[in-house]
Each structure stands twice: as structure tokens, then as C-alpha cells.
DSSP file (Angstrom, degrees, kcal/mol; ACC not computed):
  #  RESIDUE AA STRUCTURE BP1 BP2  ACC     N-H-->O    O-->H-N    N-H-->O    O-->H-N    TCO  KAPPA ALPHA  PHI   PSI    X-CA   Y-CA   Z-CA
    1    1 A X    >         0   0    0      0, 0.0     3,-1.8     0, 0.0     4,-0.3   0.000 360.0 360.0 360.0 -23.5   -6.9   22.3   -6.6
    2    2 A X  T 3   +     0   0    0      1,-0.3     3,-0.5     2,-0.1     0, 0.0   0.715 360.0  61.4 -70.2 -14.5   -3.6   20.8   -5.5
    3    3 A X  T 3  S+     0   0    0      1,-0.2    -1,-0.3     3,-0.0    56,-0.2   0.481  78.5  88.1 -78.2  -6.5   -5.0   20.6   -2.0
    4    4 A X  S <  S+     0   0    0     -3,-1.8    55,-2.5    54,-0.1     2,-0.3   0.803  90.8  34.8 -71.4 -31.6   -7.7   18.3   -2.9
    5    5 A X  E     -A   58   0A   0     -3,-0.5     2,-0.4    -4,-0.3    53,-0.2  -0.912  57.6-155.9-127.1 152.6   -5.8   15.1   -2.4
    6    6 A X  E     -A   57   0A   0     51,-2.5    51,-2.4    -2,-0.3     2,-0.3  -0.931  22.3-152.1-112.1 149.6   -3.1   13.7   -0.1
    7    7 A X  E     -A   56   0A   0     -2,-0.4     2,-0.3    49,-0.2    49,-0.2  -0.918  12.4-173.8-125.6 147.9   -1.0   10.7   -1.4
    8    8 A X  E     -A   55   0A   0     47,-2.3    47,-2.8    -2,-0.3     2,-0.5  -0.992  13.4-152.4-137.5 146.0    0.9    7.9    0.3
    9    9 A X  E     -A   54   0A   0     -2,-0.3     2,-0.6    45,-0.2    45,-0.2  -0.980  14.4-161.6-122.2 125.5    3.2    5.2   -1.0
   10   10 A X  E     -A   53   0A   0     43,-2.9    43,-3.1    -2,-0.5     2,-0.5  -0.910   2.4-159.6-106.5 126.6    3.2    2.1    1.0
   11   11 A X  E     -A   52   0A   0     -2,-0.6     2,-0.7    41,-0.2    41,-0.2  -0.926   4.3-167.6-107.4 127.1    6.1   -0.3    0.6
   12   12 A X  E     -A   51   0A   0     39,-2.4    39,-2.5    -2,-0.5     2,-0.2  -0.929  13.9-151.6-112.4 105.4    5.7   -3.9    1.6
   13   13 A X        -     0   0    0     -2,-0.7     2,-0.2    37,-0.2    37,-0.1  -0.547  19.0-114.0 -82.8 143.7    9.1   -5.6    1.7
   14   14 A X        -     0   0    0     -2,-0.2     2,-0.5    34,-0.1    -1,-0.1  -0.483  24.2-149.9 -75.6 134.0    9.3   -9.4    1.0
   15   15 A X        -     0   0    0      4,-0.2     6,-0.1    -2,-0.2     3,-0.1  -0.943   9.0-151.3-105.8 127.9   10.3  -11.6    3.9
   16   16 A X  S    S+     0   0    0     -2,-0.5     2,-0.4     1,-0.2    -1,-0.1   0.851  91.0  26.9 -61.8 -37.5   12.2  -14.7    3.1
   17   17 A X  S    S+     0   0    0     -3,-0.1     2,-0.2     0, 0.0    -1,-0.2  -0.993 103.5  52.4-128.3 134.0   10.8  -16.4    6.2
   18   18 A X  S    S-     0   0    0     -2,-0.4     3,-0.1    -3,-0.1    -3,-0.0  -0.825  82.9 -10.6 135.5-175.4    7.5  -15.3    7.8
   19   19 A X  S    S-     0   0    0     -2,-0.2    -4,-0.2     1,-0.2     2,-0.2   0.191  77.2 -79.5 -54.4 169.3    3.9  -14.7    7.2
   20   20 A X     >  -     0   0    0      1,-0.1     4,-2.3     4,-0.0    -1,-0.2  -0.476  29.8-139.6 -71.9 134.6    2.2  -14.5    3.9
   21   21 A X  H  > S+     0   0    0      1,-0.2     4,-2.4     2,-0.2     5,-0.2   0.784 102.7  57.7 -61.5 -31.8    2.5  -11.3    2.0
   22   22 A X  H  > S+     0   0    0      2,-0.2     4,-2.3     3,-0.2    -1,-0.2   0.877 108.4  46.1 -67.9 -37.8   -1.0  -11.4    0.9
   23   23 A X  H  > S+     0   0    0      2,-0.2     4,-2.6     1,-0.2     5,-0.2   0.983 115.3  46.5 -67.6 -56.3   -2.2  -11.5    4.5
   24   24 A X  H  X S+     0   0    0     -4,-2.3     4,-2.1     1,-0.2    -2,-0.2   0.884 114.5  48.1 -51.0 -48.3    0.2   -8.7    5.5
   25   25 A X  H  X S+     0   0    0     -4,-2.4     4,-2.9     2,-0.2    -1,-0.2   0.901 112.6  47.6 -60.7 -48.4   -0.8   -6.6    2.5
   26   26 A X  H  X S+     0   0    0     -4,-2.3     4,-2.4     1,-0.2     5,-0.2   0.921 110.9  51.4 -66.9 -38.7   -4.6   -7.1    3.1
   27   27 A X  H  X S+     0   0    0     -4,-2.6     4,-2.5     1,-0.2    -1,-0.2   0.931 113.4  43.7 -65.6 -42.7   -4.3   -6.2    6.8
   28   28 A X  H  X S+     0   0    0     -4,-2.1     4,-2.4    -5,-0.2     5,-0.2   0.910 114.0  50.1 -73.5 -36.0   -2.4   -2.9    6.0
   29   29 A X  H  X S+     0   0    0     -4,-2.9     4,-2.9     2,-0.2    -1,-0.2   0.915 112.5  48.7 -58.2 -43.2   -4.8   -2.0    3.1
   30   30 A X  H  X S+     0   0    0     -4,-2.4     4,-1.9     2,-0.2    -2,-0.2   0.924 112.1  48.1 -62.6 -51.2   -7.7   -2.6    5.5
   31   31 A X  H  X S+     0   0    0     -4,-2.5     4,-0.6     1,-0.2     3,-0.3   0.959 116.1  42.9 -59.2 -52.5   -6.2   -0.5    8.3
   32   32 A X  H ><>S+     0   0    0     -4,-2.4     5,-2.2     1,-0.2     3,-1.0   0.875 108.8  59.1 -67.3 -34.8   -5.4    2.4    5.9
   33   33 A X  H ><5S+     0   0    0     -4,-2.9     3,-1.5     1,-0.2    -1,-0.2   0.876 102.7  54.1 -57.2 -35.7   -8.9    2.1    4.2
   34   34 A X  H 3<5S+     0   0    0     -4,-1.9    -1,-0.2    -3,-0.3    -2,-0.2   0.690 104.1  54.8 -72.6 -12.8  -10.5    2.7    7.6
   35   35 A X  T <<5S-     0   0    0     -3,-1.0    -1,-0.3    -4,-0.6    -2,-0.2   0.301 129.2 -97.4-102.9   8.8   -8.4    5.9    7.9
   36   36 A X  T < 5S+     0   0    0     -3,-1.5    22,-0.4     1,-0.3     2,-0.3   0.488  77.4 140.0 101.1   3.6   -9.9    7.2    4.5
   37   37 A X      < -     0   0    0     -5,-2.2     2,-0.4    -6,-0.1    -1,-0.3  -0.645  36.0-156.8 -83.2 134.5   -7.0    6.1    2.2
   38   38 A X  E     -B   56   0A   0     18,-3.2    18,-2.2    -2,-0.3     2,-0.2  -0.959  19.0-120.7-112.8 133.6   -8.0    4.6   -1.2
   39   39 A X  E     +B   55   0A   0     -2,-0.4    16,-0.2    16,-0.2     3,-0.1  -0.538  34.1 171.2 -75.0 133.0   -5.7    2.3   -3.2
   40   40 A X  E     -     0   0A   0     14,-3.7     2,-0.3     1,-0.4    15,-0.2   0.714  59.7 -14.5-113.1 -40.2   -5.0    3.8   -6.7
   41   41 A X  E     -B   54   0A   0     13,-1.6    13,-3.3     2,-0.0    -1,-0.4  -0.995  52.3-146.8-165.7 158.8   -2.3    1.6   -8.1
   42   42 A X  E     -B   53   0A   0     -2,-0.3     2,-0.4    11,-0.2    11,-0.2  -0.993  10.1-168.8-135.1 141.0    0.3   -1.3   -7.3
   43   43 A X  E     +B   52   0A   0      9,-2.2     9,-2.7    -2,-0.4     2,-0.2  -0.995  12.1 167.3-124.1 142.3    3.7   -2.1   -8.7
   44   44 A X        +     0   0    0     -2,-0.4     7,-0.1     7,-0.2     3,-0.1  -0.787   0.2 171.6-145.6 100.9    5.9   -5.1   -8.2
   45   45 A X        +     0   0    0      5,-0.4     2,-0.3    -2,-0.2    -1,-0.1   0.789  67.2   6.2 -89.2 -27.5    8.8   -5.5  -10.5
   46   46 A X  S >  S-     0   0    0      4,-0.2     3,-2.3     1,-0.0    -1,-0.2  -0.995  71.8-112.8-154.2 147.6   10.7   -8.4   -9.0
   47   47 A X  T 3  S+     0   0    0     -2,-0.3     4,-0.1     1,-0.3   -33,-0.1   0.679 118.0  50.3 -68.2 -12.1   10.1  -10.9   -6.2
   48   48 A X  T 3  S+     0   0    0      2,-0.1    -1,-0.3   -35,-0.1     2,-0.2   0.426  97.2  85.5 -96.2   4.7   12.9   -9.4   -4.2
   49   49 A X  S <  S-     0   0    0     -3,-2.3     2,-0.1     1,-0.1   -35,-0.1  -0.639  88.7-100.5 -92.4 155.0   11.7   -5.9   -4.6
   50   50 A X        -     0   0    0     -2,-0.2     2,-0.6   -37,-0.1    -5,-0.4  -0.354  33.1-113.6 -73.2 152.7    9.0   -4.4   -2.3
   51   51 A X  E     -A   12   0A   0    -39,-2.5   -39,-2.4    -7,-0.1     2,-0.6  -0.799  32.2-150.0 -85.6 127.8    5.5   -4.1   -3.4
   52   52 A X  E     -AB  11  43A   0     -9,-2.7    -9,-2.2    -2,-0.6     2,-0.5  -0.890  12.6-171.2-111.1 118.0    4.5   -0.6   -3.8
   53   53 A X  E     -AB  10  42A   0    -43,-3.1   -43,-2.9    -2,-0.6     2,-0.5  -0.904   8.8-154.9-113.1 123.8    1.1    0.6   -3.3
   54   54 A X  E     +AB   9  41A   0    -13,-3.3   -14,-3.7    -2,-0.5   -13,-1.6  -0.834  21.0 178.9-103.1 125.6    0.0    4.2   -4.2
   55   55 A X  E     -AB   8  39A   0    -47,-2.8   -47,-2.3    -2,-0.5     2,-0.3  -0.885  11.3-164.2-126.1 160.2   -3.0    5.5   -2.2
   56   56 A X  E     -AB   7  38A   0    -18,-2.2   -18,-3.2    -2,-0.3     2,-0.4  -0.967   4.2-174.2-135.9 150.2   -4.9    8.7   -2.1
   57   57 A X  E     -A    6   0A   0    -51,-2.4   -51,-2.5    -2,-0.3     2,-0.2  -0.990  31.5-108.8-147.5 152.2   -7.4   10.5    0.2
   58   58 A X  E      A    5   0A   0    -22,-0.4   -53,-0.3    -2,-0.4   -54,-0.1  -0.471 360.0 360.0 -71.3 134.0   -9.4   13.5    0.0
   59   59 A X              0   0    0    -55,-2.5    -1,-0.1    -2,-0.2   -54,-0.1   0.511 360.0 360.0 -78.8 360.0   -8.3   16.4    2.3
């Protein structure tokens, strides 16, 4: 059963200058979604820490 899923951790680092984090995150999640990845969970502890997105897809 361990071969049923593949997992990926996406880290989106904050940029002090630059585009919206929301737009960048949405673009990356849409790109990965087209490749079959499904968002499972998101963590964000501090505004200077990266946003971590946990994704899975069926093998």
C-alpha cells in the first residue's frame, strides 16, 4: 500500500519586494494540479518563514 501515493512539499519563500504571495501560490498550485497533485495541508508559522504546502498524487 505504501506505493499508492507520492508526496511533495512546496515551499514558497516570502519576498520583501515583488509580486503577491497569493498570486504566486495560486499559479504554482494550479500548475501542480494540472500534473495530478492534490493539496492536502498548508502551514505558515511566521511571516518571514516560507509557506509550506503538502501535496499528494496517486501513483
